[in-house]
GUGUKE-162862 format. One record per residue (C-alpha): residue in three letters; y, x negated, z negated. Coordinates in nm, 4 decimals, padded with zeros to 6 digits. Layout:
# residues N
<atom residu="ala" Y="Y" X="X" Z="Z"/>
...
***
This chain:
# residues 120
<atom residu="met" Y="02.8308" X="00.2246" Z="-03.5900"/>
<atom residu="arg" Y="02.9112" X="-00.1405" Z="-03.6526"/>
<atom residu="asp" Y="02.8876" X="-00.2000" Z="-03.2794"/>
<atom residu="met" Y="03.1545" X="00.0650" Z="-03.2283"/>
<atom residu="asp" Y="03.3912" X="-00.1252" Z="-03.4584"/>
<atom residu="arg" Y="03.3833" X="-00.4092" Z="-03.2062"/>
<atom residu="leu" Y="03.4850" X="-00.1754" Z="-02.9239"/>
<atom residu="gly" Y="03.7819" X="-00.0166" Z="-03.0939"/>
<atom residu="arg" Y="03.9272" X="00.1079" Z="-03.4180"/>
<atom residu="arg" Y="03.8220" X="00.4108" Z="-03.6136"/>
<atom residu="ser" Y="04.0458" X="00.7053" Z="-03.5494"/>
<atom residu="val" Y="04.1627" X="00.9776" Z="-03.7854"/>
<atom residu="leu" Y="04.0286" X="01.2245" Z="-03.5262"/>
<atom residu="thr" Y="03.6839" X="01.3798" Z="-03.5318"/>
<atom residu="cys" Y="03.4643" X="01.4443" Z="-03.2317"/>
<atom residu="pro" Y="03.5230" X="01.7938" Z="-03.0891"/>
<atom residu="asp" Y="03.1507" X="01.8207" Z="-03.0135"/>
<atom residu="cys" Y="02.9744" X="01.6852" Z="-03.3235"/>
<atom residu="asn" Y="03.2596" X="01.6395" Z="-03.5759"/>
<atom residu="gly" Y="03.1648" X="01.2745" Z="-03.6150"/>
<atom residu="val" Y="03.3971" X="00.9784" Z="-03.6484"/>
<atom residu="met" Y="03.5871" X="00.8865" Z="-03.3323"/>
<atom residu="trp" Y="03.6801" X="00.5362" Z="-03.2263"/>
<atom residu="glu" Y="03.9991" X="00.4829" Z="-03.0318"/>
<atom residu="ile" Y="03.9463" X="00.2350" Z="-02.7542"/>
<atom residu="asp" Y="04.2474" X="00.0921" Z="-02.5735"/>
<atom residu="asp" Y="04.1942" X="00.0117" Z="-02.2094"/>
<atom residu="asp" Y="04.5115" X="-00.1304" Z="-02.0562"/>
<atom residu="asp" Y="04.7740" X="00.1404" Z="-02.1106"/>
<atom residu="leu" Y="04.5228" X="00.4211" Z="-02.1653"/>
<atom residu="ser" Y="04.3438" X="00.5215" Z="-02.4822"/>
<atom residu="his" Y="04.0090" X="00.6901" Z="-02.4865"/>
<atom residu="tyr" Y="03.7828" X="00.8032" Z="-02.7633"/>
<atom residu="arg" Y="03.4102" X="00.7744" Z="-02.8328"/>
<atom residu="cys" Y="03.1967" X="00.8883" Z="-03.1240"/>
<atom residu="his" Y="02.8856" X="00.7147" Z="-03.2534"/>
<atom residu="val" Y="02.6673" X="00.9779" Z="-03.0848"/>
<atom residu="gly" Y="02.8175" X="00.8866" Z="-02.7477"/>
<atom residu="his" Y="03.0584" X="01.1712" Z="-02.6743"/>
<atom residu="ala" Y="03.3543" X="01.0253" Z="-02.4877"/>
<atom residu="tyr" Y="03.6995" X="01.1633" Z="-02.4115"/>
<atom residu="gly" Y="04.0132" X="01.0508" Z="-02.2359"/>
<atom residu="ala" Y="04.3315" X="01.1191" Z="-02.4304"/>
<atom residu="asp" Y="04.4032" X="01.4387" Z="-02.2338"/>
<atom residu="met" Y="04.0542" X="01.5818" Z="-02.2875"/>
<atom residu="met" Y="04.0634" X="01.4805" Z="-02.6537"/>
<atom residu="ser" Y="04.3859" X="01.6766" Z="-02.6916"/>
<atom residu="leu" Y="04.2254" X="01.9802" Z="-02.5288"/>
<atom residu="gly" Y="03.9183" X="01.9472" Z="-02.7543"/>
<atom residu="val" Y="04.1371" X="01.9341" Z="-03.0650"/>
<atom residu="asp" Y="04.3279" X="02.2433" Z="-02.9435"/>
<atom residu="glu" Y="04.0045" X="02.4332" Z="-02.8837"/>
<atom residu="asn" Y="03.8722" X="02.3433" Z="-03.2299"/>
<atom residu="leu" Y="04.2008" X="02.4572" Z="-03.3811"/>
<atom residu="arg" Y="04.1744" X="02.7842" Z="-03.1884"/>
<atom residu="arg" Y="03.8247" X="02.8464" Z="-03.3256"/>
<atom residu="ala" Y="03.9354" X="02.7697" Z="-03.6817"/>
<atom residu="leu" Y="04.2339" X="03.0029" Z="-03.6537"/>
<atom residu="gly" Y="04.0068" X="03.2725" Z="-03.5102"/>
<atom residu="ser" Y="03.7875" X="03.2422" Z="-03.8202"/>
<atom residu="ala" Y="04.0949" X="03.2642" Z="-04.0419"/>
<atom residu="leu" Y="04.2107" X="03.5755" Z="-03.8554"/>
<atom residu="arg" Y="03.8732" X="03.7429" Z="-03.9059"/>
<atom residu="ala" Y="03.8910" X="03.6600" Z="-04.2783"/>
<atom residu="leu" Y="04.2365" X="03.8174" Z="-04.3043"/>
<atom residu="glu" Y="04.1174" X="04.1283" Z="-04.1221"/>
<atom residu="glu" Y="03.8266" X="04.1558" Z="-04.3672"/>
<atom residu="arg" Y="04.0746" X="04.1129" Z="-04.6508"/>
<atom residu="ile" Y="04.2787" X="04.4039" Z="-04.5142"/>
<atom residu="ala" Y="03.9669" X="04.6225" Z="-04.4902"/>
<atom residu="leu" Y="03.8654" X="04.5424" Z="-04.8483"/>
<atom residu="thr" Y="04.2172" X="04.5944" Z="-04.9804"/>
<atom residu="glu" Y="04.2392" X="04.9280" Z="-04.7980"/>
<atom residu="lys" Y="03.9115" X="05.0317" Z="-04.9625"/>
<atom residu="leu" Y="04.0488" X="04.9361" Z="-05.3043"/>
<atom residu="arg" Y="04.3693" X="05.1294" Z="-05.2303"/>
<atom residu="lys" Y="04.1710" X="05.4385" Z="-05.1373"/>
<atom residu="gln" Y="03.9554" X="05.4156" Z="-05.4506"/>
<atom residu="ala" Y="04.2641" X="05.3844" Z="-05.6701"/>
<atom residu="ser" Y="04.4289" X="05.6763" Z="-05.4916"/>
<atom residu="asp" Y="04.1164" X="05.8950" Z="-05.5163"/>
<atom residu="arg" Y="04.1052" X="05.8306" Z="-05.8905"/>
<atom residu="gly" Y="04.4729" X="05.9149" Z="-05.9327"/>
<atom residu="tyr" Y="04.5795" X="05.5575" Z="-06.0085"/>
<atom residu="asn" Y="04.8977" X="05.5911" Z="-05.8071"/>
<atom residu="lys" Y="05.0641" X="05.2732" Z="-05.9351"/>
<atom residu="ser" Y="04.7548" X="05.0688" Z="-05.8493"/>
<atom residu="ala" Y="04.7345" X="05.2369" Z="-05.5081"/>
<atom residu="asp" Y="05.0998" X="05.1455" Z="-05.4446"/>
<atom residu="asp" Y="05.0282" X="04.7859" Z="-05.5471"/>
<atom residu="trp" Y="04.7389" X="04.7736" Z="-05.2976"/>
<atom residu="ile" Y="04.9660" X="04.9134" Z="-05.0242"/>
<atom residu="arg" Y="05.2145" X="04.6289" Z="-05.0853"/>
<atom residu="lys" Y="04.9271" X="04.3804" Z="-05.0750"/>
<atom residu="ile" Y="04.8087" X="04.5229" Z="-04.7413"/>
<atom residu="glu" Y="05.1610" X="04.4893" Z="-04.6001"/>
<atom residu="glu" Y="05.1729" X="04.1226" Z="-04.7084"/>
<atom residu="ile" Y="04.8357" X="04.0486" Z="-04.5504"/>
<atom residu="glu" Y="04.9372" X="04.2263" Z="-04.2292"/>
<atom residu="lys" Y="05.2432" X="03.9992" Z="-04.2052"/>
<atom residu="glu" Y="05.0187" X="03.6935" Z="-04.2479"/>
<atom residu="thr" Y="04.7860" X="03.8335" Z="-03.9830"/>
<atom residu="asp" Y="05.0755" X="03.8802" Z="-03.7391"/>
<atom residu="val" Y="05.1856" X="03.5187" Z="-03.7875"/>
<atom residu="leu" Y="04.8319" X="03.3984" Z="-03.7238"/>
<atom residu="arg" Y="04.7923" X="03.6182" Z="-03.4136"/>
<atom residu="asn" Y="05.1178" X="03.4802" Z="-03.2710"/>
<atom residu="thr" Y="05.0030" X="03.1242" Z="-03.3397"/>
<atom residu="ile" Y="04.6703" X="03.1896" Z="-03.1694"/>
<atom residu="thr" Y="04.8504" X="03.3357" Z="-02.8682"/>
<atom residu="arg" Y="05.0645" X="03.0209" Z="-02.8359"/>
<atom residu="ile" Y="04.7599" X="02.7939" Z="-02.8643"/>
<atom residu="asp" Y="04.5754" X="03.0025" Z="-02.6035"/>
<atom residu="glu" Y="04.8707" X="02.9547" Z="-02.3683"/>
<atom residu="val" Y="04.8569" X="02.5765" Z="-02.4217"/>
<atom residu="ile" Y="04.4828" X="02.5723" Z="-02.3547"/>
<atom residu="asp" Y="04.5210" X="02.7902" Z="-02.0436"/>
<atom residu="arg" Y="04.7917" X="02.5607" Z="-01.9022"/>
<atom residu="ala" Y="04.5732" X="02.2554" Z="-01.9614"/>
<atom residu="ala" Y="04.2657" X="02.4119" Z="-01.7984"/>
***
């Protein structure tokens, strides 16, 4: 890794492949990136790699929200079945809030997918 410090400066970016430290290496007017494992990217491919990692992370977040909706719906049904109408109503409001968050995330993912598709 010390050898890499002679080639360039450590970047705040992580390698899209191994999540290791990236070094930014200036070559004339162009920047490129290399990690200590040897993965190398031009600036345009680095941008695409960052977008793809973001897309995967948002996909995981979307799945977590969908699981949250399923669990909250189960809790709503249990409250309703037991006659706890106020609690059931509270769970309904919670589901509506989570659904709004899910919609925002879906829209964000759609926009990122469009960026990735244009770059490909």
